[in-house]
N, C-alpha and C positions, 0 to 999 in steps of 0.2 A: 579862225577869225582873222580878218585882215587888220593887221597895224600897221603904222609907219615903219616899225622896226622889222617887222615881218609880213610884207605886203603878198597878195595874191600873185602868183606866177601865170601867165597867160601867154601861151605861144600860139600865134597863127588863129586865135579864137578858142584853142583848147586849154582849159583850166587844169593845172596840174594841182592835185590833191597836196595839201600842207604836210601829210605825212610822209609824202614821196622825198621832199626836201629835206624834212627833218631827219630822216632816214640817211640821207647823204651827209648831212653835217659832220658826222663822226669821222668822215675821211678829210676834213679840212682844218687846218689849226688857226687859232686866232688869239690874241692876247687875253689873259684872265680878265674877266668882266667885261667883255666885249663880244656876246655872243652875235651880235649884228654882223660882224664881219665873217664869222665861219657860215652864217646864214647866207650871205650875199654871195660868197665862193661856191657853196652848194647850189644857191639858185642858178647861178650861171652854168655850172656843171650840168644839172638837170635840164635847163634851157637848150643847151647845144645837143643834149641827148636827145631830147624831145624833137628838135628840129631834124635831125638826122632821121629818127624813125619816122617822122612825117614823110620825108622825102622818100625813105625806103619803101615806105606803103604805097605812095603815089606811084612809084615806079613798078609796083608788083613785083618786089624782090622775095624771094623764097629761098631760105638757105636754112639748112638743118644745123643744130648747134655741133660743134666739133669738140672733139675731146682735148682739153688743154693740159691735161696732167693724168697721172694715173687714177682713173676712177672720178676724175673730174670733167665736166663738161660746161660749154658756153650756156648762158640762158639765152632764151629765145630772142630777147632784145638784142643782146650781144651778138648773135648770129645775124640779125637783120642788120646790124650797123656793119658788120665785118663785109657781108654780101654787098650792101650799098658801096662801101669804100672799094671793094675789089673792081665793081662794075663802073664807078665813076673816077676813079683815081688812077692815073697810069703815069709811070716815071719812065723816061728814056734811060737805057744803061750807060753809064760813063764810056767815053771813048779810051782807047789805048793811051792816047796823048794826057788826057785829063788824069787817068790813073798814075802815069809815070809823072806828071807835074806835082801831084799831091805828095808823093813819096819823095820827089826831090825837094820839097820845101824845108824839110828837116829829116834826113834818113835815120839821125840818132833817136827818133821817136819809136822806132821799130827795132827792139832788142829782144834777145832770148831771156828768159826770166832769169832774175839774179839768184845767187846761193848766198846763204847766210850760215856763218858757223857761231852757234850760239851757246851760251851757258846761262843758267837760272836758278834761282833758290826759290822754290814754292812755299808759301804759308797756306796751307789749304784750309778751305771754309766752305761752307755754304752762302753765297751771297745773300740768300733769301732770309737768312737767319740774322738778323741785327746784332745780338749780342756776339754770335759767332764771328761775324764779318769784323766787327770792331776789335775784338781780341786778336785775330789774325793779322789785321791791320798794324796793331801795336806792336806784335812781335816782327813784322817785316820792317817797320820803321827802326826798331831797336837793331836789327841786323845792318840797316843801311849805314845807322850811326856807327856801328862797328867797323864796317866797311870804310867809311871816311877816316877814321884813324888808323886802320890797318889795311891800304889799299891791296896789298899782296894776299890778303887772306881769303879771296873769294871763293877758292877750292875747298879750303878748310871748313869755311862756315857752311857751304852747301853740304859737304859731307857730314855735318854734325846736325844740321837744322832743316834741311830741305824736307819737304814731304813728298817729293817726286822720286821716282825710282833712279832718276839720273845722278842722284848724291853719291852713288857708288863710284862715279867718274867725275867727282867734284862738279856736279851740275851740269857738264857738257852734254848737250842735246846732239851734237855733231851738225852736219850740214842740213839747213833746211831751205826749202823753196816755196813759193806761192801755194796755197792750200795746205801746207802741211801742218800748220797750227791753227788754232781757233782765230776767228777773225780779229778780235781785240787784241791778241798777242801779235798777229801779224801786221796790224796798224802800227805798232810801236817799233817794230823791227825795221819796216820801210824808212823811219825817221832817225835811226841810230846810225852815228859813225863808227867806223872801226875803233874798237878800244874803248867805246863809251858805254857806261852802265847808266841805267835809268836812275834819274834823280829822286823819283817818288816811286813807290810800290803800283805795280799795274794790275787792276782787277779783271779778272776773266772768270768764267763759270766754273773754274777750278780753284779759285782762291787769288791770293795776292802773290805778285811775281816780282823778284828783283831781277833784270835781265841784263846781261852784258853781251856785247857784240865783240866776238873774238876776231872775225875776220868776215869781208864782203868782198863778193865776185860779181862785179856788175856785168849782166848779159851782153854778150857781144852785139854789134849792129847786124841786122839780118839783111842778106842780099833782097833786092828788088823781087826776084822772082819768087822767094819764100812768102813776102808779105802782100804780093799782088792780090790775090783772091781776097785776103782781109779789106785791103784799101778799097777794092772794087765794091764789096758789099757794103762797106760803110758809105761810100758816095751814092750808091743807089738808095740806100736807106734815108739819106738827107735829101735826096731829090724827092723821094716819095712823100717825105714828111713835108717839103714845100707844097707839093701839089694838092695834098691833102689839106693844108691850111687855106690854100687858095680857093678850093671847093667849098670849104667851111664858111669863108668870108663871103663867097657868091650867094650861098643860102642866106646868111645873115642880111645881107644888102636887100633882100626882097621880103624879109620876114618882119612880122609885126609881134614885138615882144615887150610885154610890161611885167615889172617884178623882178627884173634881172637886167645887167647892164654888162653886154658883151663886147663893149668898144674896146679894143687894145687886148681884151682878153686871150 
């Protein structure tokens, strides 16, 4: 049913069922109590998808769904849109001068992965269990208070109270690099200075952590030849994205759409 809040979506005379837009709404955020915002975002996404599918069918595109993961395949519509973009969008590969200029803008952006020497105290819990989570947090905060009063007691407290096997080495985890820990733990490591301990317990899927950064080895700047393929791929991807946007804008310029507003989207 059409309402001012949820109007019918019509793309070049094709009426898109409300159920299609409603199914897309879950993929878009909006402030609490303002469902119209999420609906408009969903309508814009579906309008663009419908427009691309119309163009693919107009051109007679026929593309088989590709495997996108172990046992997972594209939908028929996803395959059509991919086939359309493969046929309609082409981006020139960056020149050697462009690749080198991008590197020269700031070579320090291209570094080897860092190494962190880390110690921690784990107060284990199942974060899905509210009572267990709160009890473990209380333990972790009490340990932090003890550390504030006795800054040199980290290893002793870890040996006595940590729920991690590293307690046998005073909480020391040794050297870690990107990908060696759970993401929420690594995010904290990236923000800690050498010698710094987290001011508040850090929650991961394993429980609450008190983390100390014992040493940091910043990765060395990599030479141009090492990072050249990565820079070339990034520049080509950016160029393709610009061409794809230009193609979409051309489709929009000649389209008749109601129930969505794709200007600037």
